[in-house]
C-alpha positions in Angstrom: -16.9 -30.2 -50.1 -16.4 -27.6 -47.4 -15.7 -29.0 -43.9 -17.1 -27.6 -40.7 -14.6 -26.7 -38.0 -16.0 -27.5 -34.8 -13.9 -27.6 -31.5 -11.3 -25.4 -33.2 -14.0 -23.1 -34.3 -14.8 -22.5 -30.7 -11.4 -21.9 -29.6 -10.9 -19.3 -32.6 -14.0 -17.4 -31.7 -13.5 -17.6 -27.9 -9.9 -16.5 -28.3 -11.0 -13.4 -30.2 -13.0 -12.2 -27.3 -10.7 -13.1 -24.8 -7.9 -11.2 -26.8 -10.2 -8.1 -26.6 -10.5 -8.3 -23.1 -6.8 -8.7 -22.5 -5.9 -5.7 -24.8 -8.2 -3.6 -22.6 -6.6 -4.9 -19.3 -3.0 -4.2 -21.0 -4.4 -0.7 -22.0 -5.5 0.1 -18.7 -2.0 -1.2 -17.3 -0.2 0.9 -19.6 -2.5 3.9 -18.7 -1.7 3.4 -15.1 1.9 3.2 -15.7 1.6 6.3 -17.7 0.0 8.3 -15.0 2.3 6.8 -12.1 4.6 9.8 -12.5 1.7 12.0 -12.5 0.5 10.6 -9.3 3.8 11.0 -7.4 3.8 14.6 -8.9 0.6 15.2 -7.3 1.8 14.1 -3.8 5.0 16.2 -4.3 2.8 19.3 -5.1 0.6 18.7 -2.0 3.7 18.4 -0.1 5.2 21.7 -1.4 1.8 23.6 -0.6 1.8 22.2 2.9 5.2 23.4 3.5 4.3 26.9 2.4 1.0 27.1 4.5 1.8 24.6 7.4 1.4 27.5 10.1 -2.1 28.3 9.1 -5.5 26.6 9.3 -5.3 25.7 5.5 -2.0 24.0 6.2 -3.6 21.6 8.7 -6.3 20.7 6.1 -3.5 20.0 3.5 -1.9 17.6 5.9 -5.2 15.5 5.7 -5.5 16.0 1.9 -1.7 14.8 1.6 -2.8 11.7 3.8 -6.0 11.0 1.9 -4.3 11.1 -1.3 -1.3 9.0 -0.3 -3.5 6.3 1.2 -5.6 6.5 -2.1 -2.3 5.7 -4.3 -1.1 3.3 -1.4 2.1 5.4 -1.2 3.5 4.5 2.3 6.3 7.0 2.4 3.9 9.8 1.8 1.2 8.5 4.1 4.0 8.3 6.8 4.9 11.9 6.0 1.4 13.1 6.1 0.8 11.4 9.6 4.1 13.0 10.8 2.9 16.5 9.5 -0.5 15.8 11.5 1.2 15.0 14.6 3.6 17.8 14.2 0.5 20.3 13.7 -0.8 19.2 17.1 2.3 19.5 19.1 4.4 22.2 17.6 4.6 23.8 21.4 3.7 22.3 24.6 0.5 24.3 24.9 -0.7 22.8 21.5 0.5 19.4 22.7 -1.6 19.5 25.9 -4.9 20.6 24.0 -4.3 17.5 21.5 -2.5 15.2 23.7 -4.6 11.9 22.7 -4.1 12.1 19.0 -0.4 13.2 18.9 1.5 10.2 20.0 -0.9 8.0 17.8 0.0 10.0 14.7 3.6 9.7 15.3 3.3 6.0 15.7 1.5 5.7 12.5 4.1 7.8 10.8 6.8 5.5 12.0 5.0 2.5 11.0 4.3 3.6 7.4 7.9 5.1 7.1 9.2 1.5 8.3 7.2 -0.2 5.7 8.2 2.0 2.9 11.9 1.7 4.0 12.1 5.3 4.8 14.8 5.7 7.4 14.7 9.3 7.7 11.0 9.1 8.3 11.5 6.7 11.1 14.0 8.7 12.9 11.8 11.8 12.5 8.9 10.1 14.1 11.2 8.7 17.0 12.4 12.2 17.7 9.0 13.5 18.0 8.0 10.8 20.3 11.0 11.4 22.5 10.0 15.0 22.6 6.4 14.0 24.0 8.0 11.6 26.5 10.2 14.8 27.7 7.0 16.7 28.1 5.4 14.0 30.0 8.4 13.9 32.3 9.4 10.3 31.3 13.1 11.2 31.1 14.4 7.7 31.2 12.2 6.3 28.6 13.3 9.6 26.4 17.1 8.8 26.8 16.6 5.1 26.1 15.0 6.2 22.9 17.1 9.3 21.9 20.7 8.0 22.4 20.3 5.2 19.8 18.6 7.8 17.7 21.7 10.1 17.9 24.0 7.4 16.9 21.9 6.6 13.9 21.9 10.2 12.9 25.8 10.5 13.4 26.4 7.5 11.4 24.1 8.6 8.6 25.7 12.3 8.9 22.1 13.6 9.0 22.9 17.2 10.3 19.1 18.0 10.7 18.6 15.2 13.1 21.9 15.7 15.0 20.8 19.3 15.6 17.5 18.4 16.8 18.5 15.5 19.1 21.1 17.6 20.9 18.5 20.4 21.3 16.1 17.7 23.0 19.0 16.2 25.0 19.9 19.8 26.4 16.4 20.2 27.7 16.4 16.6 29.3 19.7 17.2 31.1 18.4 20.7 32.5 15.3 18.6 33.8 17.8 16.1 35.3 19.6 19.0 37.0 22.7 18.5 35.0 23.4 22.0 33.5 27.0 21.3 32.4 25.8 18.4 30.2 22.9 20.4 29.1 25.2 23.2 27.9 27.5 20.6 26.1 24.6 19.2 24.3 23.1 22.7 23.3 26.8 23.6 22.0 27.1 20.3 19.9 23.9 21.1 18.4 24.9 24.7 17.6 28.2 23.4 16.1 26.4 20.8 13.9 24.1 23.8 12.8 26.9 26.1 11.8 28.2 23.3 9.5 24.8 22.7 7.8 24.8 23.7 4.0 21.6 25.6 4.4 22.3 27.3 7.7 20.1 30.2 7.1 17.0 27.9 7.0 17.6 27.0 10.9 16.7 30.3 12.4 14.2 28.7 14.8 16.8 25.9 15.9 19.3 28.6 16.3 17.2 30.4 18.6 16.3 27.3 20.6 19.8 26.1 20.8 21.2 29.4 22.0 18.3 29.6 24.5 19.3 26.2 25.9 22.8 27.5 26.4 21.5 30.7 28.2 19.1 28.4 30.6 22.2 26.1 31.2 24.3 29.1 32.2 21.5 30.2 34.7 21.6 27.0 36.3 25.2 27.0 36.5 24.6 30.5 38.4 26.4 32.3 35.6 23.8 35.0 35.5 25.4 37.9 33.6 26.6 35.4 31.0 23.1 34.1 30.6 21.8 37.6 30.3 24.1 38.4 27.5 22.8 35.3 25.6 19.3 36.9 26.3 20.4 40.0 24.6 21.9 38.1 21.7 18.4 36.1 21.1 16.3 39.5 21.3 18.1 40.4 17.9 16.5 37.3 16.6 13.2 38.7 16.4 14.4 41.4 14.0 14.8 38.4 11.6 11.5 36.8 11.4 12.6 33.7 12.8 9.5 31.8 12.1 6.5 32.3 10.0 4.3 30.7 12.7 2.9 33.7 14.9 2.1 31.4 17.8 5.7 30.2 17.9 7.2 33.8 17.8 5.0 34.8 20.8 6.0 31.6 22.6 9.7 32.2 22.0 9.4 35.8 23.2 7.6 34.7 26.2 10.1 32.2 27.3 12.9 34.4 26.6 11.4 37.1 28.8 11.2 34.5 31.6 14.9 33.7 31.4 15.7 37.4 31.4 13.6 37.9 34.5 15.0 35.2 36.6 18.6 36.5 35.7 17.7 40.1 36.4 16.2 39.0 39.8 19.4 37.0 40.5 21.7 40.1 39.6 19.4 42.5 41.7 18.1 44.4 38.7 14.5 44.5 40.3 13.1 47.3 38.6 13.7 45.9 35.2 12.5 42.6 36.3 9.0 43.8 37.5 8.3 45.7 34.2 8.9 42.4 32.2 6.9 40.3 34.9 4.0 42.7 34.2 4.6 42.2 30.5 4.2 38.6 30.8 0.8 39.1 32.7 -0.4 41.1 29.4 0.7 38.2 27.4 -1.3 35.6 29.5 -4.4 37.7 29.2 -4.1 38.1 25.6 -3.1 34.4 24.8 -5.0 32.0 27.4 -2.8 28.9 26.2 0.3 30.8 27.6 -1.4 31.4 30.9 -2.4 27.7 31.3 0.9 26.3 30.9 3.2 29.3 32.3 1.2 30.7 35.2 3.2 28.5 37.8 6.5 30.0 36.3 5.0 33.5 36.6 4.0 32.9 40.2 7.5 31.5 40.9 9.1 34.7 39.4 6.9 36.9 41.5 8.0 34.8 44.6 11.6 35.4 43.7 10.9 39.1 43.2 9.3 39.6 46.4 12.1 37.2 48.3 14.6 39.9 47.0 12.4 42.8 48.3 12.3 40.7 51.7 8.5 40.6 51.5 8.2 37.1 52.7 4.4 36.9 53.2 4.0 38.0 49.5 6.7 35.4 48.6 4.9 32.5 50.4 1.6 33.5 48.9 2.9 33.1 45.4 5.0 29.8 46.2 1.8 28.3 47.3 0.0 29.2 44.1 3.0 27.4 42.5 3.0 24.2 44.4 -0.6 23.8 43.7 -0.2 23.0 40.1 0.3 19.2 40.0 1.0 19.1 36.3 4.0 21.3 37.0 5.3 18.9 39.8 5.8 16.1 37.3 7.0 18.3 34.3 9.5 20.9 35.6 11.1 19.0 38.5 14.2 21.3 38.7 11.8 24.4 38.8 9.8 22.7 41.3 12.8 21.8 43.4 13.8 25.6 43.3 10.3 26.4 44.5 10.6 24.1 47.5 13.9 25.4 48.4 12.8 29.1 48.0 10.0 28.2 50.5 12.4 26.7 53.0 14.9 29.7 52.5 11.8 32.1 53.1 10.7 30.4 56.2 14.3 30.5 57.4 14.6 34.1 56.7 11.5 34.5 58.9 13.4 32.7 61.5 10.6 29.8 61.3 13.1 26.9 61.2 10.7 24.4 61.9 8.5 25.1 58.8 11.8 25.4 56.9 12.6 21.7 58.2 9.3 20.7 57.4 9.3 22.0 53.9 12.7 20.2 53.3 11.0 17.1 54.3 8.1 17.6 52.0 10.7 18.1 49.0 12.3 14.8 49.9 9.0 13.0 50.0 8.1 14.9 46.5 11.4 13.4 45.0 10.5 10.1 46.1 7.1 10.3 44.7 8.4 11.7 41.4 10.6 8.7 41.0 7.6 6.4 41.7 5.2 8.4 39.4 8.0 8.4 36.6 8.4 4.7 36.9 4.7 4.0 36.8 4.1 6.5 34.0 6.9 4.9 31.8 5.2 1.3 32.5 1.9 3.0 31.4 3.4 4.6 28.4 5.1 1.5 27.2 2.0 -0.3 27.6 0.0 2.5 25.8 2.7 2.3 22.8 2.4 -1.5 22.8 -1.6 -1.2 22.7 -1.3 1.7 20.0 1.2 -0.5 18.0 -1.1 -3.4 18.1 -4.1 -1.3 17.0 -2.0 0.1 14.1 -1.0 -3.5 13.0 -4.5 -4.7 13.4 -5.8 -1.9 11.4 -3.2 -2.5 8.7 -4.0 -6.2 8.7 -7.8 -5.5 8.4 -6.9 -3.1 5.4 -4.7 -5.7 3.7 -7.5 -8.2 4.3 -10.1 -5.8 2.9 -7.9 -5.1 0.0 -7.4 -8.8 -0.9 -11.2 -9.5 -0.3 -12.0 -6.8 -2.8 -9.4 -8.1 -5.1 -10.8 -11.7 -4.9 -14.3 -10.5 -5.4 -13.2 -8.3 -8.3 -11.2 -11.4 -9.8 -14.3 -13.8 -9.2 -16.5 -11.2 -10.9 -14.1 -11.1 -13.9 -14.1 -14.9 -14.0 -17.9 -15.0 -13.7 -18.3 -12.6 -16.6 -15.7 -14.5 -18.7 -17.6 -17.8 -17.8 -20.9 -16.2 -18.7 -19.3 -14.8 -22.1 -17.8 -18.3 -22.7 -21.0 -19.8 -22.1 -22.9 -17.5 -24.4 -20.2 -18.0 -27.1 -20.4 -21.7 -26.9 -24.1 -21.6 -26.8 -24.4 -19.5 -29.9 -21.8 -21.5 -31.7 -23.5 -24.8 -30.8 -26.6 -23.4 -32.5 -24.5 -22.3 -35.5 -22.8 -25.6 -35.6 -26.1 -27.7 -35.2 -27.5 -25.5 -38.1 -24.6 -26.1 -40.3 -24.2 -29.7 -39.4 -27.9 -30.2 -40.8 -27.0 -28.4 -43.9 -23.9 -30.5 -44.3 -26.2 -33.6 -43.7 -28.6 -32.4 -46.5 -25.6 -31.8 -48.7 -24.4 -35.4 -48.2 -28.1 -36.6 -48.8 -28.1 -34.8 -52.1 -24.6 -36.3 -52.8 -25.9 -39.8 -52.3 -28.6 -39.2 -54.8 -26.2 -37.4 -57.3 -23.8 -40.6 -56.6 -26.6 -43.2 -57.4 -27.6 -41.2 -60.3 -23.9 -41.2 -61.7 -23.5 -44.8 -61.2 -26.5 -45.5 -63.3 -25.0 -43.2 -66.0 -21.7 -44.8 -65.7 -23.4 -48.4 -66.0 -24.7 -47.4 -69.5 -21.5 -45.3 -70.5 -19.4 -46.7 -73.3 -16.0 -47.3 -71.6 -14.5 -46.6 -75.1 -15.3 -43.0 -74.7 -12.9 -42.9 -71.6 -9.8 -41.0 -72.5 -6.9 -43.4 -71.2 -6.2 -46.9 -69.8 -5.7 -45.2 -66.3 -9.2 -43.7 -66.3 -10.6 -46.9 -67.4 -8.9 -48.9 -64.5 -9.9 -46.2 -62.1 -13.6 -46.6 -63.3 -13.3 -50.4 -62.9 -12.0 -50.2 -59.3 -14.9 -47.7 -58.4 -17.6 -49.9 -60.1 -16.2 -53.1 -58.8 -15.9 -51.8 -55.1 -19.3 -50.1 -55.4 -21.0 -53.5 -56.6 -19.0 -56.1 -54.7 -18.6 -54.1 -51.4 -15.0 -55.7 -51.1 -13.9 -52.9 -49.1 -15.8 -54.0 -46.2 -13.6 -56.9 -45.8 -11.2 -56.3 -43.2 -8.7 -58.5 -44.9 -8.7 -56.8 -48.2 -5.5 -56.3 -49.8 -3.9 -54.6 -52.8 -2.8 -57.9 -54.4 -6.3 -59.3 -53.9 -8.0 -56.4 -55.6 -5.6 -56.3 -58.4 -6.1 -59.8 -59.2 -9.9 -59.5 -59.4 -9.5 -56.5 -61.8 -6.8 -58.2 -63.8 -4.0 -56.0 -63.1 -1.0 -55.7 -61.2 -0.5 -54.3 -57.5 1.8 -51.4 -58.5 -0.4 -50.1 -61.4 -3.5 -50.3 -59.1 -1.8 -48.2 -56.4 -0.6 -45.8 -58.9 -4.1 -45.4 -60.5 -5.8 -44.9 -57.1 -3.2 -42.2 -56.1 -3.5 -40.4 -59.4 -7.4 -39.9 -59.3 -7.7 -39.6 -55.4 -4.4 -38.4 -54.1 -4.8 -41.1 -51.4 -2.7 -44.4 -50.7 -4.6 -47.7 -51.2 -5.2 -47.9 -47.3 -6.7 -44.4 -47.1 -8.7 -45.0 -50.1 -10.4 -48.1 -48.8 -11.0 -46.6 -45.4 -12.8 -43.6 -47.3 -14.9 -46.0 -48.7 -15.7 -47.7 -45.5 -16.4 -44.3 -43.7 -18.7 -43.3 -46.7 -20.7 -46.6 -46.3 -20.8 -46.2 -42.4 -22.1 -42.6 -42.8 -24.9 -44.1 -45.1 -25.7 -46.8 -42.4 -25.7 -44.3 -39.6 -28.2 -41.9 -41.7 -30.6 -44.8 -42.9 -30.3 -48.0 -40.8 -31.6 -47.0 -37.3 -31.7 -50.8 -36.3 -27.9 -51.0 -36.4 -25.9 -49.9 -33.5 -22.7 -47.7 -34.0 -20.8 -50.9 -32.6 -22.4 -53.0 -35.2 -21.7 -50.5 -38.0 -17.9 -50.0 -37.3 -17.4 -53.8 -37.4 -19.7 -54.3 -40.2 -17.6 -51.7 -42.3 -14.5 -53.5 -42.0 -12.8 -51.5 -39.0 -10.8 -53.7 -36.5 -10.9 -50.8 -33.8 -13.5 -48.7 -32.6 -11.2 -46.0 -31.5 -9.7 -45.8 -35.0 -13.0 -45.6 -36.6 -14.1 -42.7 -34.4 -10.7 -40.9 -35.2 -11.0 -41.4 -38.9 -14.8 -40.4 -38.7 -14.3 -37.3 -37.0 -11.3 -36.3 -39.2 -13.5 -36.6 -42.3 -16.9 -35.3 -41.1 -15.9 -33.1 -38.0 -18.7 -35.0 -36.3 -18.6 -38.1 -34.1 -20.8 -41.1 -35.4 -23.5 -40.2 -32.7 -23.8 -36.6 -33.6 -24.4 -37.6 -37.2 -27.1 -40.2 -36.4 -28.8 -37.6 -34.0 -28.8 -34.9 -36.9 -30.2 -37.7 -39.3 -33.0 -38.3 -36.8 -33.8 -34.6 -36.3 -33.8 -34.1 -40.0 -36.2 -37.0 -40.6 -38.5 -35.4 -38.0 -38.3 -32.1 -39.7 -39.0 -33.6 -43.1 -42.1 -35.6 -41.8 
């Protein structure tokens, strides 16, 4: 008789489907692992393309493409690098920064946050450097120094020649603005020495130009005009070497170099050469409006210096008034603005207008006081802005993480839901199959009952002499006696009592039962009881299950249920329900 597997059958079928799902997930995982190198390669390629085209409009688009791909891959290092590029593209020169002031600091703060998250110390340092550069342009020199000095120490500790060069270059600008030309020259020289030691020295042409330019500017403020001019001549040679692939940068460098030349030419009384270059700057301004916007005040001051040397004081004052009307210049170029006031006072003195000269000196002192207050307020406001931006960045990142986890949970719940539906479908289908098979088994048992009854009738009329052996004769006697006497229903039945009834001994009885059934005496008796209980469950509706297990000789309901399920793979109740359904179908 074939047994139907029920619970284990469910498990087997369900596991088969689950196994397919798990294999699919693992395959996806392997596929992702297999493509991780490809994804990194894609980011590296985008970075390389950006480096080639960074000074073009295409380069700016590539920075955004790199950002989008890095965010898609959740690669914090390249996300930080892309935001760094985006900030850099908006602030390569001061005119470009002025046009994009609102976005620049935000991008560099984002770059720092993502670099920190990725553990990219170099990325953090680069972002801090660019923010320090912005604070310098804003005139917040105290804030800049607080940020830049620890940054220089970190660069020196890590022997990062690139950052050492950049930081010293920026410090040189800061000390010039603080009217400390000696320290400015020293810092520019430190950067120049670091650059000379760099392994890829030729890649730093732009930095070399800026460092030499800072040294030349420092010499001017130290009143070493001829030496400063010699630096200008050296720098002019750089334009024969294509110092930058960015045309705007080349124009800007030429413009500021000409400014430095002019101021030195004026101080050395080379006025004819100076006026030629002043007029050349005007041509640059007309051709490139961005240069005019930020450098017009310097141009007016150069004209004022030129006319002062010519003793044309009215013209000098006219150009100085133009310079003093630029409020942005007041905050940004403090040293030059002091020079404008001093030149104005000197002009009044040259006109013997000492009252106006004294008044101008007072205005200068008031201006210096106001600058200190403005710088303090600006530094506080900048710190607040940075704090607010960092809060927004953190909030944005937290929102992204919440969204990611929300989507993850939704996806996980969706998968669980699908698995539950699949499980429900499989269980429901298997229940139907099990119900059908159970009915088939029940019919087989009914047929077996009929066959057994017929077999007993035949055996009753069968001549025992036709049996082959005494063992077989004894086994048939056991079967017949138990069938007729129902002695197996007696919970107190023993091997000795049955052997005595059959006129044999206990050992022979046990040996014969095991020979023909493969069971022990106890298993054999329990099997008879189970068969009888099945018969009662199928045909005696008036008897309860509790009545049946007691009537069949079982002392424990728990043991009865356990043995019954092991034999038929059904509970007594399930078998009774199937019997009832089969009877209805037959009717």
